[in-house]
One Martini backbone bead per residue (centre of mass of N, CA, C, O) as a GRO file, in nm:
protein
   62
    1MET     BB    1  22.262   0.517  -4.360
    2PHE     BB    2  22.302   0.731  -4.142
    3THR     BB    3  22.555   0.936  -4.029
    4THR     BB    4  22.358   1.150  -3.895
    5ASP     BB    5  22.119   1.335  -3.747
    6ALA     BB    6  22.119   1.560  -3.957
    7HIS     BB    7  22.072   1.376  -4.202
    8PHE     BB    8  21.803   1.262  -4.108
    9LEU     BB    9  21.654   1.538  -4.087
   10LEU     BB   10  21.689   1.619  -4.381
   11ILE     BB   11  21.539   1.383  -4.506
   12LEU     BB   12  21.274   1.429  -4.355
   13HIS     BB   13  21.221   1.711  -4.468
   14HIS     BB   14  21.214   1.636  -4.769
   15THR     BB   15  20.985   1.432  -4.753
   16HIS     BB   16  20.772   1.623  -4.639
   17ALA     BB   17  20.784   1.831  -4.869
   18ASP     BB   18  20.699   1.633  -5.093
   19GLU     BB   19  20.424   1.566  -4.973
   20LEU     BB   20  20.309   1.854  -4.977
   21ARG     BB   21  20.338   1.896  -5.282
   22ALA     BB   22  20.156   1.660  -5.366
   23GLU     BB   23  19.898   1.759  -5.225
   24ALA     BB   24  19.880   2.032  -5.371
   25ASP     BB   25  19.864   1.917  -5.657
   26SER     BB   26  19.609   1.749  -5.610
   27ALA     BB   27  19.423   1.984  -5.526
   28ARG     BB   28  19.461   2.154  -5.783
   29LEU     BB   29  19.354   1.938  -5.979
   30ALA     BB   30  19.073   1.907  -5.853
   31ARG     BB   31  18.981   2.200  -5.893
   32ALA     BB   32  19.016   2.206  -6.204
   33ALA     BB   33  18.824   1.970  -6.272
   34THR     BB   34  18.560   2.084  -6.142
   35ARG     BB   35  18.547   2.347  -6.295
   36ARG     BB   36  18.516   2.227  -6.582
   37SER     BB   37  18.250   2.054  -6.530
   38ARG     BB   38  18.057   2.310  -6.475
   39ARG     BB   39  18.086   2.422  -6.794
   40SER     BB   40  17.827   2.319  -6.913
   41PRO     BB   41  17.591   2.405  -7.141
   42ALA     BB   42  17.347   2.260  -7.017
   43ARG     BB   43  17.368   2.377  -6.731
   44ALA     BB   44  17.354   2.674  -6.813
   45ALA     BB   45  17.070   2.658  -6.936
   46LEU     BB   46  16.925   2.568  -6.679
   47ARG     BB   47  16.998   2.811  -6.509
   48ARG     BB   48  16.868   3.024  -6.687
   49GLU     BB   49  16.582   2.908  -6.677
   50ARG     BB   50  16.543   2.928  -6.371
   51ARG     BB   51  16.592   3.230  -6.347
   52ASP     BB   52  16.361   3.324  -6.533
   53THR     BB   53  16.131   3.189  -6.372
   54ALA     BB   54  16.186   3.332  -6.100
   55THR     BB   55  16.151   3.623  -6.206
   56SER     BB   56  15.854   3.595  -6.313
   57ARG     BB   57  15.738   3.526  -6.011
   58SER     BB   58  15.812   3.786  -5.903
   59PRO     BB   59  15.672   4.079  -5.793
   60ALA     BB   60  15.899   4.282  -5.887
   61ALA     BB   61  15.879   4.201  -6.204
   62ARG     BB   62  15.570   4.316  -6.258
   0.00000   0.00000   0.00000
């Protein structure tokens, strides 16, 4: 299958590099997907409501 040790090492290197690229692509996709799901308008409205309520309760805001 492999003609020389150098050929084997080259194939091993390429395989490992492909695996690293696949992991990086997977992680990048996961970060992009979670980022998009956090931007829901309903959640943003809840956050704003909580922030407004917390500000009105603080003594510094009075």
